[in-house]
N, C-alpha and C positions, 0 to 999 in steps of 0.2 A: 364667452361674452360676445355680444354683437359689436360691430365696429362703431355703431352710433353711440352706444353707452360709453365706449372708450373715448370717443371724441369729446363727448360732454364732460367726462371726467378730466380729460386734458385741458379743456377750457377752464374748469374750476381750479385746477392746479395752477394754470397760468394766471388766473385772477388773483389767487392767494399769493403767488410769488410777486406779482405786480404790486399788491398791497404792501408786502414787506419792503420792496424797493422804494415805493412811494413814501412809506412812513420814515424810512431811513433818510431818504432824500429831503423830505420836508423838515426833518429835525436838523439835518446837517447843512442845508442850503445857506444858512445865515453865517457860517464860519468864514472869516476872512483872514488872510495872511498878508498883513499890510494892506495895500490897496486892492489886492487880487481876491475876488470872491471864490476862494478855493473850494468851499463847500458846494457852491452852485455848479462849478465846473465838474467836480467829481460826481455829483448827483446826476447831472445831465449825461456825462459820458457813461456812467454805470447804467442808467436807464436806457440809453440808446443801445448799448451793448446787449442788455437783456432782451429788448424787443427784437433786435436783429437776430440774436441767437434763437429766439422762439420761432421766428418766421423761417429762418434758414434750416434749422434742425427738423422742424415738423413739416415744413412746406405748406402750412395752413395759415391763411391770413387771419382766421378767427382767433388763433392762439395769440398772435401779436396784438390783435384788437382787445382781447380779454386782459392781457398783461398791461396794456396802456390804460384800459379802463380801471384796473386796480391801482395803478400809479395815480391817476387823476382822482379817484375816490379817496385814497389815503391822504393826498394833499389837501383835499377839501375838508375831510373829517378832522384831521390833526391841526388844521388852521383855525378851527372854531373854538371859542371858549367853552369850557366844560360847565357842568351843572353848578359848580361852586363859583364860577366866574373867572377862574384862572385858565390860562391858555398853555398848551404844551410848547408851542412855538412862541418865542419872545417877539414882542413888537419891534419893528425896524426902527433904527435910530435915524435922525436926520442925516440925509446924504446916502442912506442905504435903502431907501424905499423901493428902488427899482429891483432889488434882488428878489424879494418874494413875488413881485409882479411877474418877473421873468420865469420863475419856477412855476407859477400858476399856469403859464402858457406852454411851458416846455412839455409837460406830460401829454396834453391833448395833441400838440403839434407832432411830437414823436410818434404817437399812436397813429395818427392819420398818415404821416409820411411812410412809416414802416409797413403798416397794414395794407395800404393802397398803392405801394410801389409796384410798378409793373413787373410781371414775371418774364424775364427775358429768356429763360431757359426753354420756353415753349415756342420761341420763334424759329423758323426754319434756319438751319445752319448754312454757312457759306458752302457753295458747291465745291466739292473736293475734286481735284484733277484725277483723271482716270489713271489707275496704276498700270505701269508697263511691265 
């Protein structure tokens, strides 16, 4: 197989894994343990870890971008009411309206941050002293 086909296949896998994480995060983001939005924290940390791993392990910005796009797409789709009018994600209660708003911004923000973070490995290294 050519490397171009493998790269496109990798992007599709990254998109699907991002959709999975985005769906799980969208459903779990509303969970609170007392005053702490534990679901939002875990969804954010998990999504950030996923995107960082995609970028680090493949060395390809497009994989992190595809994963972040999947997270954002799943958050959007699962937040909409279905054909019967019911929603998968429950409406926020008074005092917790900020949690779904933060989750709506987290996916695209992580995608941009991880995908466009500069690659410092390509910078010239520090000059090493001559060995004696």
